[in-house]
C-alpha positions as CSV (number, residue, x, y, z in Angstrom):
1,M,-64.2,-152.4,-3.0
2,Q,-62.6,-154.5,-5.8
3,Q,-64.7,-155.2,-8.9
4,L,-64.5,-158.7,-10.2
5,R,-62.4,-158.9,-13.4
6,T,-65.0,-160.8,-15.4
7,P,-68.1,-160.8,-13.3
8,H,-69.5,-164.1,-12.2
9,V,-73.1,-165.1,-12.8
10,V,-74.1,-166.0,-9.2
11,V,-77.0,-168.1,-8.2
12,V,-78.0,-167.4,-4.6
13,M,-79.4,-170.7,-3.3
14,G,-80.7,-172.2,-0.1
15,V,-83.9,-173.3,1.6
16,A,-86.8,-170.9,1.9
17,G,-86.2,-168.3,4.6
18,T,-82.4,-168.1,4.3
19,G,-82.6,-164.6,2.8
20,K,-82.2,-165.2,-1.0
21,T,-84.5,-162.3,-1.8
22,T,-82.8,-160.0,0.7
23,I,-79.2,-161.0,0.0
24,G,-79.5,-161.4,-3.8
25,P,-80.1,-157.7,-4.5
26,L,-77.5,-156.5,-1.9
27,L,-74.9,-158.8,-3.5
28,A,-75.8,-157.7,-7.0
29,A,-75.5,-154.0,-5.9
30,R,-72.1,-154.7,-4.3
31,L,-70.9,-156.5,-7.5
32,G,-72.3,-153.9,-9.8
33,V,-74.5,-156.4,-11.8
34,P,-78.2,-156.8,-12.3
35,Y,-80.4,-159.0,-10.0
36,A,-83.2,-161.3,-11.0
37,E,-85.7,-162.7,-8.5
38,G,-85.9,-166.4,-9.1
39,D,-89.5,-166.6,-7.9
40,D,-90.5,-164.4,-10.8
41,F,-89.5,-167.2,-13.2
42,H,-92.1,-169.6,-11.7
43,P,-95.2,-170.2,-13.8
44,Q,-98.5,-169.4,-12.0
45,A,-99.3,-173.1,-11.5
46,N,-96.2,-173.5,-9.3
47,I,-97.1,-170.4,-7.2
48,D,-100.6,-171.7,-6.8
49,K,-99.3,-175.1,-5.7
50,M,-96.8,-173.7,-3.2
51,S,-99.5,-171.3,-1.8
52,A,-101.7,-174.3,-1.1
53,G,-98.8,-175.8,0.9
54,V,-98.0,-178.5,-1.7
55,P,-94.3,-179.0,-2.4
56,L,-93.3,-178.8,-6.1
57,D,-92.0,-182.0,-7.8
58,D,-89.2,-182.2,-10.3
59,A,-91.7,-181.9,-13.3
60,D,-92.9,-178.6,-11.8
61,R,-89.3,-177.3,-11.4
62,W,-87.7,-178.1,-14.8
63,P,-89.4,-175.2,-16.8
64,W,-88.6,-172.9,-13.9
65,L,-84.9,-173.9,-13.8
66,D,-84.7,-173.7,-17.6
67,A,-86.0,-170.1,-17.4
68,I,-83.4,-169.2,-14.7
69,G,-80.7,-171.0,-16.7
70,A,-81.6,-169.0,-19.9
71,W,-81.4,-165.7,-17.9
72,A,-78.0,-166.8,-16.5
73,H,-76.8,-167.8,-19.9
74,G,-77.7,-164.4,-21.3
75,R,-75.6,-162.8,-18.6
76,A,-72.5,-164.9,-19.2
77,G,-69.4,-162.6,-19.3
78,L,-71.5,-159.7,-18.1
79,G,-72.3,-160.9,-14.6
80,G,-75.5,-161.1,-12.7
81,V,-77.2,-162.4,-9.6
82,V,-80.3,-164.6,-9.5
83,S,-82.0,-166.4,-6.7
84,S,-83.1,-170.0,-6.9
85,S,-83.5,-172.6,-4.1
86,A,-81.4,-175.0,-6.3
87,L,-81.7,-177.5,-3.5
88,K,-80.7,-180.7,-5.4
89,R,-77.5,-181.4,-7.3
90,S,-79.6,-182.3,-10.3
91,Y,-81.2,-178.8,-10.3
92,R,-77.8,-177.1,-10.1
93,D,-76.6,-179.4,-12.9
94,R,-79.5,-178.3,-15.0
95,L,-78.6,-174.6,-14.4
96,R,-74.9,-175.3,-15.2
97,A,-76.0,-177.1,-18.4
98,A,-77.7,-173.8,-19.5
99,A,-75.1,-171.5,-18.1
100,P,-71.8,-173.4,-17.6
101,G,-70.0,-170.6,-15.7
102,V,-72.5,-170.0,-12.9
103,V,-71.3,-170.1,-9.4
104,F,-73.5,-170.7,-6.3
105,V,-73.7,-168.8,-3.0
106,H,-75.4,-171.3,-0.7
107,L,-77.0,-169.4,2.2
108,T,-76.9,-171.8,5.2
109,G,-78.2,-171.5,8.7
110,D,-79.7,-173.2,11.7
111,R,-83.3,-174.4,11.1
112,A,-84.7,-172.6,14.1
113,L,-83.2,-169.3,12.9
114,I,-84.6,-169.8,9.4
115,E,-88.1,-170.8,10.7
116,D,-88.1,-167.7,13.0
117,R,-87.3,-165.4,10.0
118,M,-89.9,-167.1,7.9
119,S,-92.6,-166.6,10.6
120,H,-92.0,-162.8,10.4
121,R,-92.2,-162.5,6.6
122,Q,-95.3,-160.9,5.0
123,G,-96.7,-161.4,1.6
124,H,-94.7,-164.5,0.7
125,F,-96.3,-167.6,-0.8
126,M,-94.0,-170.2,0.9
127,P,-95.6,-171.3,4.2
128,T,-93.3,-172.4,7.0
129,A,-94.9,-175.8,6.9
130,L,-92.9,-176.5,3.7
131,L,-89.6,-175.8,5.5
132,D,-89.2,-179.5,6.5
133,S,-89.6,-180.6,2.9
134,Q,-87.0,-178.1,1.9
135,F,-84.4,-179.3,4.4
136,A,-85.2,-182.9,3.4
137,T,-84.6,-182.1,-0.3
138,L,-81.4,-180.0,0.3
139,Q,-78.2,-181.5,-1.1
140,P,-75.4,-179.1,-0.1
141,L,-72.8,-178.0,-2.7
142,Q,-70.3,-180.7,-3.4
143,A,-66.5,-180.2,-3.7
144,D,-66.7,-180.3,-7.5
145,E,-69.3,-177.6,-7.7
146,A,-68.2,-173.9,-8.2
147,G,-69.6,-172.1,-5.2
148,V,-69.4,-171.1,-1.6
149,A,-71.4,-171.6,1.6
150,V,-72.3,-168.5,3.5
151,D,-73.7,-168.5,7.0
152,V,-76.9,-166.4,7.4
153,T,-76.4,-165.3,11.0
154,G,-76.1,-161.5,11.4
155,S,-77.4,-158.6,9.5
156,P,-78.0,-158.7,5.7
157,E,-75.0,-156.4,5.3
158,E,-72.8,-158.8,7.2
159,I,-74.0,-161.8,5.2
160,T,-73.5,-159.9,2.0
161,T,-69.9,-158.9,3.0
162,R,-69.2,-162.6,3.8
163,A,-70.6,-163.6,0.3
164,V,-68.5,-161.0,-1.5
165,K,-65.3,-162.1,0.3
166,A,-66.0,-165.8,-0.4
167,L,-66.7,-165.1,-4.1
168,D,-63.6,-163.0,-4.3
169,D,-61.6,-166.1,-3.2
170,L,-63.0,-168.2,-6.1
171,P,-61.1,-168.5,-9.4
172,H,-62.4,-165.9,-11.8
173,P,-64.2,-167.1,-14.9
174,A,-62.3,-167.1,-18.2
175,K,-63.0,-164.2,-20.6
């Protein structure tokens, strides 16, 4: 396995249930960098709101995105992987403003597959009822955004391998 010359700071993004919390640590291990769970950056008020089945609004998300951005900024030049739904372009712009070199791995998949996976999760605060709002909010990566889309069919190991290969094909960040 080839190590990245200057490690990327990678944001693993996508709607709930795509496997951010599963793929993120596997990707970090393959890249030899630390992993941070994006959900850990949420204030308790956000977790309470989502647990009650209420979608977050932008005002709820800004402090969370700022906390993730600060972590990513601190990893610039060192590499790291953090999960964040980052569904809207404006959210990714906010992360890039804090950490200009971040790249995104957008985990994508068929809604039925994602809903099936979500229905089998235990101990997670995001109910499947919020999946429609997640898909409605999702703005896929645009051509001018540094990142790759990775399909979530197959095993976590297969998905991680696809992500590593796709990242390897991206231009490496400047030292």
